[in-house]
Phi, psi and omega in degrees: 000320179298321180297319178299317180296316180296316180292325179297318179297320180294320180289327177298322179295325181266345181054048182241113173050042183297314182298318180296318180296317179297321178298314179296317179300311181298320180296320182289321184275345182274000000 
């Protein structure tokens, strides 16, 4: 979960496929 949060912050900075990444993150942790 921490990795997802760290990667999310990095992606927010780059604004690249954020919604898709969050979907994958939620799918992986659920």
